[in-house]
C-alpha positions in Angstrom: -27.9 -88.3 57.2 -29.7 -88.1 54.1 -28.1 -89.3 50.9 -27.9 -85.6 49.4 -26.3 -84.5 52.5 -24.0 -87.4 52.4 -23.0 -86.3 48.9 -22.3 -82.8 50.0 -25.3 -80.9 48.5 -25.2 -77.4 49.9 -28.8 -76.4 49.6 -30.8 -78.9 51.6 -34.6 -79.0 51.7 -37.0 -80.2 53.9 -36.9 -83.5 52.5 -33.4 -83.8 54.2 -35.4 -83.7 57.6 -38.1 -86.0 56.3 -35.2 -88.5 55.7 -34.0 -87.8 59.4 -37.6 -88.3 60.7 -37.8 -91.8 58.8 -34.4 -92.8 60.2 -35.7 -92.2 63.7 -39.1 -94.1 62.9 -37.1 -96.7 61.6 -34.9 -97.3 64.8 -38.0 -97.0 67.1 -39.5 -99.8 65.2 -36.5 -102.0 64.7 -34.1 -101.1 67.6 -31.4 -100.2 65.1 -30.5 -97.5 62.6 -31.4 -98.0 58.8 -27.7 -98.2 58.0 -24.8 -99.2 60.2 -21.4 -100.3 59.4 -17.8 -100.8 61.4 -16.6 -97.2 60.0 -18.5 -93.9 59.5 -17.3 -94.0 56.0 -18.6 -97.5 55.2 -21.9 -96.1 56.9 -22.2 -93.3 54.5 -21.5 -95.8 51.6 -24.5 -97.6 52.8 -26.4 -94.6 52.8 -25.6 -93.6 49.3 -25.7 -97.1 47.8 -27.9 -99.4 49.6 -31.8 -99.7 50.4 -32.5 -100.4 54.1 -33.7 -103.5 55.2 -37.4 -103.7 55.3 -38.6 -102.9 59.1 -40.7 -106.0 59.1 -37.9 -108.3 58.3 -36.4 -107.1 61.4 -39.4 -107.0 63.7 -42.0 -109.0 62.5 -44.7 -106.7 64.6 -44.1 -103.9 62.3 -47.5 -103.0 60.5 -47.2 -103.1 56.8 -48.8 -99.3 56.4 -46.5 -98.0 59.0 -43.3 -99.6 57.0 -44.8 -98.0 53.7 -44.6 -94.6 55.7 -41.0 -95.1 57.1 -39.8 -96.5 53.6 -41.0 -93.4 52.0 -39.3 -91.2 54.2 -36.0 -93.1 53.5 -36.1 -92.8 49.7 -32.8 -92.2 48.1 -34.5 -89.7 45.6 -35.6 -86.5 47.7 -38.4 -86.2 45.2 -40.0 -89.8 46.2 -40.3 -88.7 50.0 -42.8 -86.7 51.6 -42.8 -83.1 50.7 -43.4 -81.8 54.1 -43.6 -82.5 57.7 -47.2 -81.8 57.5 -47.8 -84.4 54.7 -45.7 -87.0 56.7 -47.9 -86.1 59.6 -51.2 -86.7 58.0 -50.1 -90.2 56.9 -49.1 -91.0 60.4 -52.4 -89.6 61.7 -54.1 -91.7 59.0 -52.2 -94.9 60.3 -53.0 -94.2 63.9 -56.7 -93.9 63.2 -56.5 -97.0 60.9 -57.5 -95.2 58.0 -55.9 -96.2 54.8 -52.7 -94.3 54.0 
């Protein structure tokens, strides 16, 4: 759940979906979600107040460019995330092609 969603914002944008895609990418690379706590309420607090652990600190094999893409998706501020799924896809395609992101 994106931070703005956790805050109860009624009109979500595509950036909430980008956040969710980043959370999936994070879990695929690390084997765990970006935020986890004993209770759902504690997890929501972490989503709102904490930064995720860098994926490379959990899995040393995570490429730094892929980590950058993932963490951009997980930015707290929606305006700092990719503006569209297309923009995210372009960065992932560049990463797959071993081009600069």
